[in-house]
N, C-alpha and C positions, 0 to 999 in steps of 0.2 A: 854485719848486715842488719839493716833496720827492720822494724816490724812491718812497715809499708812495703818494703822491697820483698820481704818474705811472703807477704800476702799476695803480691802480684805474681810471684813465681808459682805459688800454689794454684792460683787461678789459671795461669797458663797451662800448668801441668794437668789440671782437671779438664780443661777444654780439649787438650790433646787426647786424654783418655776418652772423653765423650765422643770425639770425632772417630777415634779408632773403634769404639764400641758401636757407633752408628754404622760405620762401614761394615763391620762384622755382621751386624744384624741384617743389613741390606744384602750382603753376600749370602748369608744363610737363607734369607727369604727367596733370593733369586735361585739358589741351588734347590731349595725345596719346591719352588714353582716349576723349575725345569724337570725335576724328578716326577712331579705330579703330571707334567705335560707329556712325559715320555710315552705313555699309552696312546695319547692322542696323536703324537707324531708317528707312532708305529701304525696306527689305524689309517692315518693320512697317506703314509707310504704304501700301505696295502691298497688303498683306493686308487693311487696313481698307477700302481702296477696293473690293477684290474682295468683301469681306463686305457692303458697302453694295449692290453690284450683285446679289450672291446673294440678299440679303434682298428686294430689289424683285422679282426673278424668282420667288422662292418665294411671295411674296404674290400675284403674278398667277396662278401655277399653283394656289395654294390657292383663289383666287376662282373659277377655272374649275371646280375640283372641287366646291366648295361650291354653285355654281349648279345642279348636278345633284342636290342633296340638298334635303331639306325642313327644314333646320335653321332655327331662329329667328334673326333678325338679330343679337340680342345674343350668341347662342352663336357665330355666324359671326365676329363681332368678336373674341371671346375666342380662337378657333382661330387667326385671322390674327395676333393679337398674340403668342401663344405661339410661333408659328413664327418670327416676326421676332425675338423675344427670344432664342430658342434659337440662331439663326444668329449674332446679335451676341455672345452670350456665348462661343460657340466661337471666333469671329474674334478677339475681344479676348484670350482666353487664348493663342491661337497667337501673336498679335503680342507679348504680354508675354514669352513664352518666347524669341522671336527676339531681342528687345532685351536680355534678361537671360539668357544661355545657362545660367547656373547655376541658374536657376529651373526646377524640374521640375513637371510637371502635378500630382503628388501634393502637393508643398509649396504650389503655388498654390491648390489646392482647400482644403487645410488652412488657409491664410491667409484665404481667402474665408470659411471657416466662422467663424473667430475675428472677422474684420471684420464679418460679418453680424450677430453678436451685438451688437457695439458699435453698429453702425449701427441695428440694430433698436431699441435703447433710445433712441438719439438721435432717430430718426424714427418713433416708435411710431404716431403718428396717420396718417402717410403709409402705412405698411405695413398698418395696420388698414383704411384705405379701399381699399387694393389688394386685400387678401384679401376684403373685403366685395364689391368689384366682381366678382371671380372667381365668388363664390358667387351673386351676383345674376344673372350671365350664365348660370350653370348651371341655375338653377331655371326651371321652366316658366312661372310666373306673372310678371306685369309685363313685358309685351312692349313693344317700340318702337311707339308709336302709341296706347297705352292712356292713358286719363284717370285720374289718381290723386290722392289726398289724403293728406298726411302732415305732421303737426305744423304745421297751418295753411297748408301749401303745396299748392295745387291747380293742375293743369294737365296738358298732354299730354307724354308721354315722347318726346323727339325723338332722343336719342343717349345711349348708355351707354358710358363708358370705364372703365378699370381704377381710376380714382380718384374720378370724380364722374359724376353723371347730369344731363343737360340737361332741365329741365322747363319747357315753354312755357306760361305762364299763359293763361287764357282771355281776358285783356285784352291779350295780345300780348307782354308782357315774358317774358324767359327767366331762369330761376333755376338756378344751378349748385349742386346738392345733393350734399354728401359721401355717398359710398356707405354709410359706416358708419351714417349717420342713417337711411337707407332700410332697412338690414338689421336694426338694433336696435329700431326703433320700428314700431308697427302701420301698415300701408299699406293704405288702402282703394282698391281697383281698381274704378272705376265701370263700366268697359267690358269686364270679364272675360267677360261674356255680351253678346249683341247686344240683349237686352231686360232691363229691370228694372221693378220695381213702383213706381208713383207714387201719390200720394194728395192729396186736398183735403178741406176741411170745408165742408159745405153746411147752412145752418140754415133751419128752417121755423117758422112760428108755432105757438103751443101749441094752437090750435083746429083744427089740421090732422089729417086721418086719416093716421097715420104709414105704414100699409101702402100706402095709395094713393100717398103721396109717394115712398116707396122704389121703387115700380114705375115712376113717372114718371122718377125720377133714373136708374134702371138702363137704361131704354129710351133715354134721352138719351145716356148714355155709350156704349151699344152702337152708336149711330149715328155715332160719331166715327170717321173713317177711320184715324187713327193708333193707335187702340186695338185690341189683339189680344183680341177677345172670346172666342176659343177657350180662353184661359188663365183665363177667369173674371173677373167684375166683382163686387166686394164693396161692399155698401151697408149699413153698420151704424149704428144709432142709438146714440150713444156718450155724450151728455151733455145734462143739463138746464142750459142756459145762462141768462143773465139775462133774455133776451127771446126765446129760441128753443130748439127741440130740435135738436141738432146731429147730422148724419149724417157719418160718415167714409166717403168714397168712394175705393176703391182699384181700380187697373187696371194692365195691363201695356202698355208701349210701349218705344220705343227707349231705349238706355242712355246715349247721349251727352247732355251737358248741354243742348245746343240742342234735341235731340229731346224732352227733358223739358219745357222751357219751351214749345215749340210744342204739345205734347200737352196740357199743363195749360191753355194759353190756349183751345184748342178745346173741352176738356171743360167748363171753367167757362162759356164762352159757351153751350154746348149745354144745360147744366143750367139756367142762368138763363132761356133762351128757353122750355124745356119747362115749368118751374114757372110762368112767366107765362101760357103758353097754358092750363095746367090750373087757373088761378085760385088757385094756392097762393102765399101771401104769404111773402116773404123779409124778416123784420121788421128794422127799425132798433132799436138799443138804446134803451130808454126807462126812466124812473125813476118809481116810484109813491111819493108823499108821504102819510104818515098823521099826522093831528093828534089830540091827546087831546080837544080841545073843538071843537065845531062852529064854523065860521067864518061869520059873518053875511054873507049875500049881498045885503042891502038897501043902500040908499044912505046909511043912517045918519041920525042926528037932524039936523034943520035948525034953525038959530038964527033 
């Protein structure tokens, strides 16, 4: 082995030793820093536990205060959520400052602002639903318990969170609807009032006295117990149909879907019975055939 080769080998060995020594020093420094940070982590953990306890106590106190008010259930959920969120944000900020003493509240808030922009782009849909949930809870319409229809989804509003709304279908299934969908699309609230107007079509034959038929139908509807006669009953002749003159009958009754079906059932039964008693025909559809030439009615030629 030449002197130059031996020298290069020694240099390589020395570099290896230097690298190992550097790694050892860094590991020792990291371990030392971790040990020194343990008290801070313990204090931060204690702060988080206290934050959890404080949040639970705050929610209970908020519940007691809200029970004395007339706030809507959705708005109550929003207040409780905001109280819990504010306490947790404060606790997390204090814990972060304890773990990293060089972190000041000002720098933490600035970092949160920059991070919020990045997170906002990454989780745009989530924040959109969050904001929509806040706005839905703030507005007066669409309360918990209402029957709604939106984009083909119909059912009872059971629960409203900051991200989604639980809609229980009339057949029993529950649908989790994103709040942005309910906020950006038209929502039909069927139970906004205790009553709404319902209607059916009733047909009578062409040889019927329409004024008499209208009186019979009106009297029949007025006699139904589920109908609010004080709000008026409408009986309009609306169409010359293929085999009948059709009346549109409108009345006011309960707004819930079951109220509607029960009321329609009783109204249709009452109209049918009243027309039968008055001798007014409810015709079946029939077809009239017209021929250019007369059709012989005889038996024809015999062979």
